[in-house]
C-alpha positions as CSV (number, residue, x, y, z in Angstrom):
1,M,223.2,270.3,61.4
2,S,225.8,269.9,58.6
3,C,224.7,270.4,55.0
4,L,225.8,267.9,52.4
5,G,227.1,268.9,48.9
6,L,225.9,266.3,46.4
7,D,227.2,265.9,42.9
8,L,224.7,263.4,41.3
9,G,226.7,262.2,38.3
10,N,225.3,260.1,35.5
11,E,227.9,257.4,36.2
12,H,229.3,258.3,39.6
13,S,228.2,260.5,42.5
14,R,230.2,262.3,45.1
15,I,229.5,263.6,48.6
16,A,231.2,266.5,50.3
17,I,230.8,268.4,53.5
18,A,232.2,271.7,54.8
19,R,234.0,271.4,58.1
20,Q,236.3,273.6,60.1
21,G,239.4,274.0,58.1
22,G,238.1,272.9,54.7
23,V,235.9,270.6,52.7
24,D,236.0,266.8,53.1
25,V,234.8,264.3,50.5
26,F,233.2,261.2,52.0
27,L,234.4,257.6,51.3
28,D,231.9,254.9,50.4
29,E,231.9,251.3,51.7
30,E,234.9,250.5,49.5
31,S,236.9,253.5,50.6
32,S,236.4,255.2,47.2
33,R,235.8,258.9,46.9
34,E,233.1,258.4,44.3
35,T,230.1,256.0,44.4
36,P,228.6,254.4,41.2
37,S,225.1,255.7,40.5
38,V,223.8,252.2,40.0
39,I,220.9,250.2,41.5
40,S,220.7,246.4,41.1
41,F,217.6,244.7,42.4
42,T,217.9,241.1,43.7
43,Q,215.7,238.5,45.2
44,R,216.6,239.6,48.7
45,D,217.5,243.3,48.6
46,R,218.7,246.3,46.6
47,C,222.4,246.7,45.8
48,I,223.1,250.4,45.4
49,G,226.4,252.1,44.6
50,A,229.6,250.0,44.7
51,S,227.7,246.7,45.4
52,G,225.3,247.5,42.6
53,A,228.1,248.0,40.1
54,A,229.8,244.8,41.2
55,S,226.6,242.7,40.7
56,A,225.5,244.5,37.5
57,L,227.2,242.2,35.0
58,G,225.5,239.1,36.4
59,N,222.1,240.8,36.9
60,L,221.7,243.1,33.8
61,K,218.0,242.9,33.4
62,N,217.4,244.1,37.0
63,T,220.1,246.8,37.0
64,V,219.4,250.5,36.4
65,W,222.0,253.2,35.7
66,Q,222.0,256.5,33.9
67,I,219.1,257.6,36.0
68,K,220.1,261.2,35.5
69,R,219.2,260.9,31.8
70,I,215.7,259.6,32.5
71,I,214.6,262.0,35.3
72,G,211.8,264.4,34.3
73,R,211.6,263.2,30.7
74,K,208.7,261.6,28.8
75,F,209.2,258.1,27.3
76,R,208.8,259.2,23.7
77,D,211.5,261.8,23.9
78,P,213.9,261.0,21.1
79,E,216.9,261.7,23.3
80,L,215.6,259.3,25.9
81,Q,214.9,256.6,23.3
82,S,218.6,256.9,22.3
83,D,219.7,256.6,26.0
84,L,217.5,253.6,26.6
85,K,219.5,251.6,24.0
86,L,222.3,251.6,26.5
87,M,220.2,250.2,29.3
88,P,219.6,246.5,29.5
89,C,216.6,246.6,31.8
90,L,213.0,246.8,30.4
91,V,211.6,250.4,30.1
92,T,208.1,251.0,28.8
93,E,205.7,253.9,28.6
94,G,203.9,254.3,31.9
95,R,201.1,256.4,33.3
96,G,201.1,259.9,31.9
97,G,203.7,259.1,29.3
98,W,206.5,258.8,31.9
99,P,209.1,256.0,31.6
100,A,208.3,252.9,33.7
101,I,211.3,250.8,34.7
102,H,210.5,247.0,35.1
103,V,212.6,244.9,37.4
104,S,212.3,241.8,39.5
105,Y,212.6,242.6,43.2
106,L,212.1,240.2,46.2
107,G,210.8,237.6,43.7
108,E,208.1,240.0,42.4
109,H,207.7,242.1,39.3
110,R,208.0,245.7,40.3
111,I,207.7,249.0,38.3
112,F,209.5,252.1,39.4
113,G,209.6,255.7,38.1
114,A,212.7,257.7,37.5
115,T,212.0,260.0,40.5
116,E,211.7,257.0,42.8
117,L,215.0,255.6,41.5
118,L,216.8,258.9,42.0
119,G,215.4,258.9,45.5
120,M,217.0,255.5,46.1
121,V,220.4,256.8,45.0
122,L,220.1,259.9,47.2
123,A,219.1,257.7,50.2
124,H,222.2,255.6,49.6
125,L,224.4,258.7,49.6
126,K,222.7,259.9,52.8
127,S,223.5,256.5,54.4
128,I,227.2,256.8,53.4
129,A,227.3,260.3,54.9
130,A,225.7,259.1,58.1
131,K,228.4,256.4,58.4
132,N,231.2,259.0,57.9
133,M,229.5,261.3,60.4
134,M,229.5,258.7,63.2
135,G,225.9,257.8,62.8
136,V,224.5,261.3,62.6
137,A,222.0,261.3,59.7
138,P,222.2,264.5,57.7
139,G,219.0,266.4,56.9
140,E,220.0,269.2,54.5
141,C,221.8,269.3,51.2
142,V,222.7,271.3,48.2
143,I,222.4,269.4,44.9
144,G,224.3,270.1,41.7
145,T,222.1,269.9,38.5
146,P,222.8,270.7,34.8
147,A,221.9,274.2,33.8
148,F,219.7,272.9,31.0
149,M,217.2,271.1,33.3
150,D,213.7,272.5,32.9
151,D,211.0,273.1,35.6
152,V,209.7,269.5,35.5
153,Q,213.2,268.0,36.0
154,R,213.9,270.4,38.9
155,R,210.7,269.4,40.6
156,A,211.6,265.8,40.2
157,Y,215.0,266.4,41.9
158,V,213.2,268.0,44.9
159,D,210.7,265.1,45.1
160,A,213.6,262.6,44.9
161,A,215.3,264.4,47.8
162,A,212.0,264.2,49.8
163,I,211.9,260.4,49.2
164,A,215.4,260.1,50.6
165,G,214.5,262.2,53.6
166,L,216.6,265.2,52.6
167,R,215.7,268.9,52.4
168,P,217.5,270.6,49.5
169,L,218.5,274.1,50.4
170,K,219.3,274.9,46.8
171,L,219.6,273.2,43.4
172,I,222.7,274.8,42.0
173,H,224.1,274.6,38.5
174,E,227.1,272.3,38.3
175,T,229.4,274.8,36.6
176,T,228.3,277.5,39.1
177,A,229.3,275.1,41.9
178,A,232.7,274.6,40.3
179,A,233.0,278.4,39.9
180,I,232.3,278.8,43.7
181,S,235.2,276.5,44.5
182,Y,237.4,278.5,42.2
183,G,236.2,281.9,43.5
184,L,236.8,281.0,47.2
185,Y,240.2,279.3,46.8
186,R,241.8,281.4,44.0
187,T,241.4,284.8,45.8
188,D,245.0,285.6,44.8
189,L,243.7,286.2,41.2
190,L,240.7,288.3,42.1
191,H,240.6,292.1,42.4
192,E,238.3,294.4,44.5
193,T,236.7,296.2,41.5
194,R,238.0,294.8,38.3
195,E,236.4,291.6,37.1
196,I,238.3,288.7,35.6
197,F,236.5,286.3,33.2
198,V,236.9,282.5,33.5
199,A,235.5,279.8,31.2
200,F,234.4,276.7,33.0
201,V,234.1,273.6,30.7
202,D,232.4,270.6,32.2
203,V,232.7,267.4,30.0
204,G,230.7,265.0,32.0
205,H,229.7,261.4,31.4
206,A,226.7,262.2,29.2
207,H,226.6,266.0,28.7
208,T,228.9,269.0,28.2
209,Q,228.4,272.4,29.7
210,V,230.3,275.7,29.2
211,A,229.9,278.7,31.4
212,I,231.5,282.1,31.2
213,V,231.8,283.6,34.7
214,A,232.9,287.1,35.8
215,L,234.7,287.1,39.2
216,R,235.9,289.7,41.6
217,R,236.4,289.6,45.3
218,G,233.0,288.8,46.9
219,V,231.0,288.6,43.7
220,L,230.4,285.8,41.1
221,R,228.3,286.5,38.0
222,V,227.5,283.9,35.4
223,L,227.5,285.7,32.0
224,S,226.4,282.9,29.7
225,Y,225.8,279.2,29.4
226,A,226.1,276.8,26.5
227,F,225.6,273.1,26.5
228,D,225.2,269.9,24.5
229,R,223.0,267.6,26.5
230,C,223.9,264.5,24.4
231,L,227.7,264.8,24.4
232,G,229.9,263.4,27.1
233,G,232.6,260.9,27.9
234,R,230.4,258.0,27.2
235,D,230.1,259.1,23.5
236,F,233.9,258.8,23.2
237,D,233.5,255.3,24.7
238,E,230.7,254.5,22.1
239,V,233.0,255.5,19.3
240,L,235.5,252.8,20.4
241,F,232.7,250.4,21.1
242,S,231.2,250.8,17.5
243,H,234.7,250.5,16.0
244,F,235.6,247.3,17.7
245,A,232.2,245.8,17.5
246,A,232.4,246.1,13.7
247,K,236.0,244.9,13.7
248,F,235.3,241.8,15.8
249,S,232.3,241.0,13.6
250,A,234.5,241.0,10.5
251,T,237.4,239.2,12.2
252,Y,235.8,236.7,14.5
253,R,232.4,236.3,12.9
254,I,230.5,237.3,16.1
255,D,227.6,239.8,16.5
256,V,228.4,241.6,19.8
257,L,225.3,243.8,19.5
258,S,223.0,240.8,19.8
259,N,224.3,239.9,23.3
260,S,223.7,242.4,26.1
261,R,226.3,240.8,28.4
262,A,229.0,240.9,25.6
263,C,228.0,244.6,24.9
264,Q,228.6,245.5,28.5
265,R,231.9,243.7,28.7
266,L,233.1,245.4,25.5
267,R,231.9,248.8,26.7
268,R,233.9,248.4,30.0
269,A,237.0,247.4,28.0
270,C,236.6,250.4,25.7
271,E,236.3,252.7,28.7
272,K,239.6,251.4,30.0
273,L,241.1,251.6,26.6
274,K,240.1,255.3,26.3
275,K,241.9,256.0,29.6
276,I,245.0,254.2,28.4
277,L,245.0,256.2,25.2
278,S,244.9,259.4,27.2
279,A,248.4,258.6,28.5
280,N,249.8,256.6,25.6
281,A,250.1,256.9,21.9
282,E,248.7,253.4,21.3
283,A,246.9,250.7,23.2
284,P,245.7,247.1,22.8
285,I,242.4,245.6,23.8
286,S,241.9,241.9,24.8
287,I,238.8,240.2,26.1
288,E,238.7,236.6,27.0
289,C,235.6,234.6,25.9
290,L,233.6,237.7,24.8
291,M,230.9,235.5,23.3
292,D,230.6,232.1,21.6
293,E,233.7,231.0,23.6
294,K,235.9,233.2,21.5
295,D,238.8,235.4,22.8
296,V,239.2,238.7,20.9
297,K,242.1,241.1,20.5
298,G,242.5,244.5,18.9
299,F,244.7,247.5,18.6
300,I,244.3,251.2,18.0
301,T,246.4,254.3,18.1
302,R,245.5,257.6,19.6
303,E,245.6,259.2,16.1
304,E,243.0,256.8,14.8
305,F,240.9,257.4,17.9
306,E,241.0,261.1,17.4
307,K,240.0,260.8,13.8
308,L,237.0,258.7,14.8
309,C,236.1,261.4,17.4
310,A,236.4,264.4,15.1
311,P,232.6,265.1,15.0
312,L,232.4,265.0,18.8
313,L,235.3,267.3,19.2
314,Q,233.7,269.8,16.8
315,R,230.6,269.8,18.9
316,I,232.6,270.7,22.0
317,R,234.2,273.6,20.1
318,H,230.8,274.8,18.9
319,A,229.5,274.9,22.5
320,C,232.5,276.9,23.6
321,E,232.1,279.4,20.7
322,R,228.3,279.8,21.5
323,A,229.0,280.5,25.2
324,L,231.6,283.1,24.2
325,T,229.3,284.8,21.8
326,D,226.4,285.0,24.3
327,S,228.7,286.5,26.9
328,E,229.5,289.4,24.5
329,L,233.2,289.1,25.3
330,A,236.2,288.8,23.1
331,V,238.4,285.8,23.2
332,D,241.3,287.9,24.6
333,D,239.1,288.9,27.6
334,I,239.1,285.3,29.0
335,S,241.7,285.1,31.7
336,A,241.6,281.3,32.3
337,V,239.9,278.2,31.1
338,E,239.1,275.6,33.8
339,V,238.3,272.0,32.7
340,I,236.3,269.6,34.9
341,G,234.3,266.5,34.5
342,S,235.0,262.8,34.2
343,G,235.1,262.9,30.4
344,S,237.6,265.8,30.2
345,R,240.8,263.8,30.3
346,V,241.0,263.1,26.6
347,P,244.1,265.0,25.3
348,A,242.2,266.0,22.1
349,I,239.6,267.9,24.2
350,A,242.3,270.0,25.7
351,R,243.6,270.9,22.3
352,V,240.1,271.9,21.1
353,L,239.6,274.1,24.1
354,A,243.0,275.7,23.6
355,A,242.1,276.5,20.0
356,A,238.7,277.9,20.9
357,F,239.9,280.2,23.7
358,R,243.5,280.8,22.5
359,R,245.0,279.7,25.8
360,E,245.9,276.4,27.4
361,P,243.2,275.0,29.7
362,S,244.2,274.5,33.3
363,R,243.2,272.0,35.9
364,T,243.3,274.1,39.1
365,L,240.2,272.3,40.3
366,N,239.8,268.6,41.0
367,A,238.0,267.4,37.8
368,S,235.9,264.9,39.6
369,E,235.2,266.6,43.0
370,S,234.9,270.3,42.3
371,I,231.1,270.2,41.8
372,A,230.5,268.4,45.1
373,R,233.0,270.7,46.9
374,G,231.2,273.8,45.5
375,C,227.9,272.5,46.6
376,A,229.2,271.9,50.1
377,L,230.6,275.5,50.2
378,Q,227.2,276.8,49.1
379,G,225.6,274.9,51.9
380,A,228.1,276.3,54.4
381,M,227.1,279.8,53.3
382,F,223.6,279.0,54.3
383,S,224.6,277.7,57.7
384,P,225.0,280.0,60.7
385,T,227.7,277.7,62.2
386,F,230.3,278.3,59.5
387,R,232.2,281.5,58.6
388,V,232.8,281.3,54.9
389,K,234.4,284.0,52.8
390,K,231.7,286.3,51.4
391,L,230.8,285.4,47.9
392,E,227.6,286.9,46.3
393,V,226.5,284.4,43.6
394,H,224.4,285.6,40.6
395,D,223.4,282.4,38.7
396,Y,222.0,282.3,35.2
397,F,218.5,281.1,34.4
398,L,218.7,279.6,30.9
399,F,215.1,279.5,29.6
400,P,212.9,282.6,29.3
401,V,209.5,282.2,31.0
402,A,206.3,283.7,29.6
403,F,202.7,283.7,30.7
404,S,199.4,283.4,28.9
405,W,195.9,283.7,30.1
406,A,192.4,283.5,28.6
407,G,189.2,285.4,29.1
408,P,188.5,289.1,29.6
409,A,191.6,290.2,31.5
410,A,194.0,292.9,30.6
411,F,197.7,292.9,31.6
412,E,198.2,296.2,33.3
413,Y,201.7,296.8,32.0
414,G,201.4,294.9,28.8
415,L,198.8,296.7,26.8
416,D,198.9,300.0,25.0
417,D,195.8,301.2,26.9
418,P,195.9,299.5,30.4
419,T,192.7,301.4,31.5
420,T,190.6,299.3,29.1
421,P,189.0,296.7,31.4
422,S,187.3,294.8,28.6
423,A,190.4,294.0,26.6
424,S,190.7,290.4,25.6
425,I,194.1,288.5,25.4
426,V,194.4,285.5,23.1
427,P,196.0,282.6,25.1
428,Q,199.4,282.6,23.4
429,I,202.9,283.9,24.0
430,L,203.1,287.6,23.3
431,P,206.4,289.6,23.2
432,N,205.4,291.6,26.2
433,S,204.3,288.5,28.3
434,I,207.8,287.3,28.9
435,V,208.4,287.9,32.6
436,F,211.7,286.1,33.4
437,R,214.1,286.6,30.6
438,R,217.1,284.4,29.7
439,G,220.0,285.1,32.0
440,V,218.0,286.4,35.0
441,S,219.5,285.6,38.3
442,F,217.5,283.5,40.7
443,S,215.9,283.5,43.1
444,T,213.9,286.5,42.0
445,S,210.3,287.7,42.1
446,K,207.9,289.7,39.9
447,Q,204.5,291.2,40.5
448,L,201.8,291.1,37.8
449,T,198.6,293.1,38.0
450,F,195.5,292.3,35.9
451,W,192.1,293.9,35.4
452,V,189.7,291.0,35.9
453,T,185.9,290.5,35.6
454,N,185.4,286.7,35.8
455,P,185.2,285.0,39.2
456,I,187.9,282.5,38.1
457,F,191.2,283.6,36.6
458,E,193.7,281.1,35.0
459,I,197.2,281.9,34.0
460,R,199.7,279.5,32.4
461,A,203.5,279.5,32.6
462,L,205.3,278.5,29.5
463,Y,208.8,278.8,27.9
464,G,209.3,281.7,25.7
465,D,211.9,279.9,23.6
466,L,211.8,276.2,22.8
467,T,214.9,275.9,20.7
468,E,217.2,274.6,23.5
469,L,214.6,272.5,25.3
470,S,214.3,268.8,24.9
471,A,211.6,267.5,22.5
472,S,209.4,266.2,25.4
473,A,209.5,269.4,27.4
474,S,206.0,270.3,28.7
475,N,204.7,273.7,27.4
476,P,202.9,275.1,29.2
477,F,204.6,273.5,32.2
478,A,202.4,275.0,35.0
479,T,198.9,276.3,35.3
480,F,197.6,278.5,38.2
481,T,193.9,278.9,38.9
482,V,193.1,281.9,41.0
483,G,189.7,282.2,42.6
484,P,186.9,282.4,43.2
485,L,187.1,286.2,43.1
486,S,184.4,288.0,45.0
487,C,184.5,291.3,43.1
488,R,182.1,293.9,44.5
489,K,182.9,296.2,41.6
490,P,184.2,294.1,38.7
491,E,184.8,297.2,36.5
492,S,187.5,298.4,39.0
493,S,188.8,295.2,40.4
494,R,192.5,294.3,39.9
495,L,194.3,291.1,40.7
496,R,197.9,291.2,41.8
497,L,200.0,288.0,41.4
498,S,203.4,287.6,43.1
499,I,205.4,285.2,41.0
500,H,208.6,283.7,42.4
501,L,211.5,282.0,40.6
502,N,212.8,280.3,43.7
503,Q,216.3,279.1,44.7
504,H,215.9,275.8,42.8
505,G,215.0,277.6,39.6
506,I,211.3,276.4,40.0
507,L,208.5,278.8,39.2
508,M,206.0,279.4,42.1
509,L,202.9,281.6,42.4
510,S,203.4,282.7,46.0
511,S,200.4,284.9,46.5
512,A,197.3,286.4,44.8
513,T,195.6,289.6,46.0
514,L,192.4,291.1,44.9
515,M,192.5,294.9,45.0
516,E,189.3,297.0,45.0
517,D,188.6,300.7,45.5
518,E,186.3,301.2,48.5
519,E,184.4,304.4,49.4
520,L,184.7,305.5,53.0
521,E,181.8,306.9,55.0
522,S,182.0,310.5,56.1
523,G,183.8,311.1,59.4
524,M,185.5,307.7,59.3
525,Q,189.1,307.7,60.5
526,Q,191.5,305.6,58.5
527,E,195.2,305.0,59.0
528,T,195.6,303.8,55.4
529,S,196.5,306.2,52.6
530,L,193.5,308.1,51.2
531,C,193.1,309.7,47.7
532,R,190.7,311.8,45.7
533,F,189.5,310.8,42.3
534,Q,188.7,313.3,39.5
535,G,188.1,316.2,42.0
536,Q,185.5,314.4,44.0
537,S,185.3,315.1,47.7
538,R,184.5,311.5,48.7
539,M,187.4,309.6,50.1
540,R,188.4,306.1,49.0
541,R,190.8,303.4,50.1
542,L,192.3,300.3,48.4
543,R,190.9,297.1,49.8
544,H,193.2,294.0,49.7
545,T,191.8,290.4,49.8
546,D,193.9,287.3,49.6
547,V,192.6,284.9,47.0
548,P,193.2,281.1,47.0
549,I,195.5,279.5,44.4
550,V,195.3,276.1,42.8
551,E,198.6,275.0,41.2
552,M,198.7,272.4,38.5
553,T,202.2,271.5,37.4
554,T,203.6,268.8,35.2
555,K,205.1,266.2,37.6
556,E,205.8,262.5,37.5
557,L,204.5,262.1,41.1
558,S,201.4,263.7,42.6
559,S,201.4,264.6,46.3
560,L,199.7,261.3,47.2
561,E,202.1,259.3,45.0
562,L,205.0,261.1,46.5
563,Q,203.9,260.2,50.0
564,N,203.4,256.6,48.9
565,A,206.9,256.6,47.4
566,I,208.4,257.9,50.7
567,E,206.7,255.0,52.6
568,K,207.9,252.5,50.0
569,E,211.4,253.8,50.3
570,F,211.2,253.4,54.1
571,E,210.0,249.8,53.7
572,M,212.8,249.0,51.2
573,E,215.4,250.5,53.5
574,F,214.1,248.3,56.3
575,Q,214.3,245.3,54.0
576,D,217.9,246.2,53.0
577,R,218.8,246.4,56.7
578,V,217.3,243.0,57.4
579,S,219.1,241.6,54.4
580,E,222.4,243.1,55.5
581,E,222.0,241.7,59.0
582,T,221.1,238.3,57.5
583,K,224.3,238.4,55.4
584,E,226.3,239.3,58.5
585,A,224.8,236.4,60.5
586,K,225.5,234.0,57.7
587,N,229.1,235.3,57.3
588,A,229.5,235.0,61.1
589,L,228.3,231.4,61.0
590,E,230.7,230.5,58.1
591,A,233.6,232.2,59.8
592,L,232.9,230.4,63.1
593,V,232.9,227.0,61.2
594,Y,236.4,227.6,59.8
595,D,237.7,229.3,63.0
596,M,236.5,226.4,65.2
597,R,238.0,223.8,62.9
598,N,241.3,225.6,62.9
599,K,241.2,226.0,66.7
600,F,240.2,222.3,67.2
601,Y,243.2,221.0,65.1
602,G,245.4,223.6,66.9
603,K,245.0,224.0,70.6
604,L,241.6,222.6,71.4
605,Q,241.9,219.0,70.2
606,E,243.5,217.7,73.5
607,Y,240.7,219.2,75.5
608,A,238.0,217.1,73.9
609,S,237.2,213.4,74.5
610,E,236.9,211.0,71.6
611,T,233.1,211.3,71.7
612,E,233.2,215.1,71.8
613,K,235.7,215.1,68.9
614,K,233.4,213.0,66.7
615,D,230.3,215.1,67.6
616,L,232.1,218.4,67.0
617,L,233.7,217.5,63.7
618,K,230.4,216.0,62.4
619,K,228.5,219.2,63.5
620,L,231.0,221.4,61.7
621,Q,230.9,219.3,58.5
622,D,227.1,219.2,58.5
623,T,226.9,223.0,59.0
624,E,229.4,223.7,56.2
625,T,227.5,221.4,53.9
626,W,224.2,223.0,54.8
627,L,225.6,226.5,54.2
628,Y,226.7,225.7,50.6
629,E,223.8,223.5,49.6
630,G,220.5,224.3,51.3
631,G,221.1,227.2,53.6
632,D,221.9,230.0,51.2
633,N,218.5,231.8,51.6
634,E,217.6,231.3,55.2
635,T,216.6,234.0,57.6
636,K,218.7,235.7,60.2
637,T,217.0,233.8,63.0
638,V,218.0,230.4,61.5
639,Y,221.7,231.5,61.1
640,A,221.7,232.9,64.6
641,A,220.3,229.6,66.1
642,K,222.9,227.5,64.3
643,L,225.6,229.9,65.5
644,A,224.5,229.6,69.1
645,D,224.5,225.8,68.8
646,L,228.1,225.7,67.5
647,K,229.2,228.1,70.2
648,M,227.7,225.8,72.9
649,L,229.6,222.8,71.5
650,V,232.9,224.5,71.7
651,K,232.2,226.5,74.8
652,S,233.1,223.6,77.1
653,L,236.5,223.1,75.3
654,E,237.3,226.7,75.5
655,E,236.3,226.7,79.2
656,R,238.7,223.8,79.8
657,L,241.5,225.7,78.0
658,A,240.8,228.9,79.9
659,E,240.7,226.9,83.3
660,E,244.1,225.4,82.6
661,H,245.6,228.7,81.9
662,A,244.0,230.2,85.0
663,R,245.1,227.2,87.1
664,D,248.7,227.4,85.9
665,A,248.8,231.1,86.6
666,A,247.2,230.6,90.1
667,M,249.8,227.9,91.0
668,S,252.6,230.1,89.9
669,D,251.2,233.0,91.9
670,M,250.8,230.8,95.0
671,Q,254.3,229.4,94.8
672,R,255.7,232.9,94.4
673,H,253.5,234.1,97.4
674,I,254.8,231.2,99.6
675,E,258.4,232.2,98.8
676,N,257.7,235.9,99.6
677,V,256.1,235.0,103.0
678,R,259.0,232.7,103.9
679,N,261.6,235.3,102.9
680,A,259.7,237.9,104.9
681,A,259.7,235.7,108.0
682,I,263.5,235.1,107.6
683,A,264.2,238.8,107.3
684,R,262.0,239.5,110.4
685,G,263.9,236.9,112.4
686,A,267.2,238.7,111.7
687,H,265.9,241.8,113.4
688,L,264.1,240.0,116.2
689,D,265.9,241.8,119.0
690,Q,265.2,245.2,117.5
691,F,261.5,244.6,117.2
692,R,261.2,242.5,120.3
693,I,258.8,239.9,118.9
694,E,258.6,236.3,120.0
695,R,260.3,233.9,117.7
696,A,257.5,231.3,118.1
697,S,255.4,233.2,115.6
698,D,258.1,232.6,112.9
699,C,257.8,228.9,113.5
700,F,254.1,229.0,112.8
701,V,254.7,231.0,109.6
702,F,257.3,228.4,108.3
703,S,254.9,225.6,109.2
704,E,252.1,227.1,107.3
705,C,254.3,227.8,104.3
706,D,255.5,224.2,104.3
707,Q,252.0,222.8,104.5
708,A,250.8,225.1,101.7
709,E,253.8,224.1,99.5
710,L,253.0,220.4,100.2
711,W,249.4,220.9,99.2
712,L,250.3,222.7,96.1
713,R,252.8,220.0,95.1
714,E,250.2,217.3,95.6
715,A,247.6,219.3,93.5
716,K,250.1,219.6,90.7
717,H,250.8,215.9,90.7
718,S,247.1,215.0,90.8
719,Q,246.3,217.3,87.9
720,A,249.3,216.2,85.8
721,I,248.1,212.5,85.7
722,L,244.6,213.5,84.4
723,P,243.8,214.0,80.7
724,K,243.1,217.6,79.8
725,Y,239.4,216.9,79.0
726,A,238.8,215.4,82.4
727,K,237.3,217.2,85.4
728,P,240.2,219.1,87.1
729,A,241.6,217.7,90.4
730,V,241.8,221.2,91.6
731,W,240.3,224.4,90.3
732,A,242.0,227.8,89.9
733,S,239.5,229.2,92.3
734,D,240.6,226.7,95.0
735,I,244.2,227.6,94.6
736,K,243.4,231.4,94.8
737,H,241.3,230.7,98.0
738,K,244.2,228.7,99.6
739,A,246.6,231.5,98.8
740,E,244.3,234.1,100.4
741,L,244.0,232.0,103.6
742,L,247.8,231.7,103.8
743,D,248.2,235.4,103.3
744,R,245.6,236.3,105.9
745,Y,247.1,233.9,108.6
746,C,250.7,235.0,108.0
747,K,249.9,238.7,108.0
748,S,248.4,238.3,111.5
749,L,251.7,236.8,112.7
750,I,254.3,238.9,111.1
751,G,252.3,242.1,110.6
């Protein structure tokens, strides 16, 4: 089964898939290579993607976007509160402190969590892929995520994929995915042993990431990451928005900020204005009837725009310098600077990058599609059906993970005297308790061994450095309870924990084993390794016992809630299909009304009697009136019934038209057949002596042809004097039957 590469953008998402010969990017229902990450809830269905973006302006309070900014974050997070100001729908604090999004759906007030909404977007991307794959629903995917996402957010991504019916093979960092695209396609720049260093700068819609990557043939190593989670293309839009909102307030005496619809219209205009300024030195802005029935106009130069954006540009440079410092490389060591992301097309950003790295940035990669393509290539590496150039990827885990525990337990490799079983560790982060350090490649595993005496052992996972985490990040973010421990000899019992940082960057406690020394009876044969302790002659072995683990992680959805969300998504998808089929039935009925009216006034009018004309025209007018006045929200069954009634009315007219065409064709065929038979008989008579056949048979042939021709002439005359809506004087089938009889009789005479 093919593996999708998904780039879940804050504004737009992309879908790619690896195929024989390259990577394809799927088109959505509007033949676009990117799909808006927007969900609009209506009284009948959900509009997701292009349809959601189209209906957003008229349905703002029930439209959700920027889901990527909400996922895995608590409601009281200051960054989230800033993001919510850009969302017109109602968002409140829900259960557990998670954001609750309030919308009206199917005429009811509904509340959704961010994980459920992300699952809806993923399900829509899956449906787009299925249409592009001729109905074959994909089951596996690789999803691009920002490097700064914590454990809670990564788990939310995995849960959202489960809601959509997808199994993620890997959550890969977005800049790493772009580096994979670069490493596989720019092999001409790579060497066998010597590494080149490339800076990848991703200026997305809402965040900026910088990665320094070391590349050689077959190996990719991420050396450092730096980011600004609150700086992206939308912030440059907001600079223009704030500038013109203040300007229009002074010039036209209107308060744009007080009207959500006016705000969205101005933001869209500013986004277009930013794109114009990327290619021109100056640009105008004009919006008709922005609010209070006032048309507004404005003007700005690129120089003015760049002055307004100076603080944002400085933040981008700071991220680049921090990434370079963490990589421990000099500026001259950087071989290339690759710029990607939807917000990277501002010329001033290119100048800032050129100043930071002392070289002009390049755009070898597609700025919008490189992440999705890299995800698809990573998925192809996992698949046995594809042969991809070998590339060993060493990704970079951004946040150090430490462990703390309480009670009488000693960390075997963490204390000065690990033989002391009664040592007590205070439940806090100690310098020697950091297990996964910043920059570790994942997936990776560690084993920790503890001297334990209590029947229950609890260990907590927490971040060793909170400086780069969001304010709402949970710490500790996971708690593992191991036990009960059945220790025969508590003074010598040890607990070994296998801790795994999996391919998604999610921390897992994969196994817990209780290890105890056990004395062997004399004469007992053992295949296991034996040892002597302190010169004693008695033999001992190490006994291993698996211990149950209870995991408690910070998640928006519990296992039961996740299952309920999967079922709800299935129900909503069914409702969407019903709504789509209803729309198709309504559109088919509307199209039939206009088509029948055009046909009637065209070629069908003369095939209807006066009574039929009145009935048909009245029915068409009544149906059209019903469609636009009272039939807008009917069910598929009602539309289908009216469609069938109209088809029955016009069926008799179309049958008459079809019968006339068939009759004319049959008459022409019969006339041609009579002439062919007569000519054959004449030609046969010329060679009568040669074939020695009686001439009497020819007379019978001519006689039959004359009679058939007379019958055909009378049939044409009888039919010509009848109106076209009357019952035919002769049917096409009668003419075909008459021609068959003539053919059978004449063949028996002339052979």
